[in-house]
C-alpha positions in Angstrom: -111.1 1.1 -84.9 -108.1 -0.9 -83.9 -107.5 -3.7 -86.3 -106.8 -6.2 -83.7 -109.7 -5.8 -81.7 -111.2 -6.6 -85.5 -109.1 -9.6 -85.9 -111.8 -12.8 -85.0 -110.2 -16.0 -86.8 -107.3 -16.7 -88.9 -107.0 -19.6 -91.6 -105.7 -21.7 -88.7 -109.0 -22.3 -87.4 -111.0 -23.8 -90.8 -107.9 -25.0 -93.0 -105.2 -25.8 -90.9 -103.5 -28.5 -93.0 -103.7 -27.1 -96.3 -100.7 -25.3 -97.5 -101.7 -23.7 -101.3 -105.1 -22.8 -101.7 -106.7 -22.1 -105.4 -108.8 -19.3 -106.3 -111.7 -20.4 -106.2 -111.1 -22.5 -102.6 -110.2 -19.5 -101.1 -113.0 -17.1 -102.1 -115.0 -20.0 -101.0 -113.4 -19.8 -97.6 -113.7 -16.4 -97.5 -117.2 -16.6 -98.3 -117.0 -14.3 -101.1 -117.2 -14.3 -105.3 -114.1 -15.0 -107.4 -114.8 -11.6 -109.1 -115.0 -10.5 -105.0 -111.5 -12.2 -104.3 -109.6 -10.9 -108.0 -110.5 -7.4 -106.9 -109.1 -7.8 -103.1 -105.9 -9.1 -104.6 -105.6 -6.4 -106.2 -106.2 -4.4 -103.8 -103.3 -6.4 -101.5 -101.0 -5.8 -104.5 -101.4 -2.2 -104.9 -101.7 -1.3 -100.8 -97.5 -3.8 -101.5 -99.0 -5.9 -98.2 -96.2 -8.0 -96.3 -95.5 -11.3 -97.3 -98.7 -11.1 -100.0 -97.8 -13.1 -103.4 -100.1 -13.6 -106.4 -99.1 -16.9 -107.9 -99.9 -16.6 -111.7 -99.2 -19.1 -113.4 -99.9 -21.5 -110.4 -103.8 -19.6 -109.6 -103.9 -19.5 -106.4 -102.2 -18.5 -102.7 -99.2 -20.4 -100.7 -100.5 -20.0 -97.0 -99.3 -16.6 -96.2 -100.8 -14.9 -99.3 -103.7 -16.7 -98.9 -103.7 -15.4 -94.6 -103.5 -11.8 -96.2 -106.7 -12.3 -98.0 -108.0 -13.9 -95.4 -107.7 -11.3 -93.3 -108.9 -8.4 -95.6 -112.0 -10.4 -96.6 -112.6 -10.2 -92.6 -111.9 -6.6 -91.9 -113.8 -5.7 -94.8 -117.0 -6.9 -93.6 -116.9 -6.3 -90.5 -116.0 -2.4 -91.7 -119.1 -2.5 -93.4 -121.2 -3.3 -90.7 -119.9 -0.9 -88.6 -119.7 2.2 -90.8 -123.8 0.6 -91.8 -124.4 1.2 -88.2 -123.1 4.6 -87.8 -124.2 5.7 -90.8 -128.4 4.6 -90.5 -129.2 6.8 -88.1 -128.8 10.1 -90.3 -129.4 8.0 -94.1 -132.9 7.4 -92.9 -133.8 11.0 -91.6 -132.6 12.2 -95.0 -134.0 9.0 -96.5 -137.7 9.9 -95.0 -137.6 13.7 -95.3 -136.8 13.4 -99.3 -139.6 10.7 -99.4 -142.6 12.9 -97.2 -141.5 15.5 -99.9 -142.2 13.4 -103.0 -145.3 11.6 -101.7 -146.8 14.9 -100.4 
């Protein structure tokens, strides 16, 4: 999948005037839990994503880092849906085959 095709919006669309995003505010905007936003942060640090920086003492993200998190959250959501759609037929065939064998 082309990442450009997956991009649906930016933080400019939902929070155009905010310059600093506290951790839980960003989690809420991304519609994920605090622990998930922490996992995403660690993923982006590990991947050395350009313009991403975690401000530990500030407890949040500047605009550019928040945009990285927002885009990552959107990509994760879309990729899960795409992957699920790809896998559902073969998964259900195997499930029903195994289910039928157990219930004979």
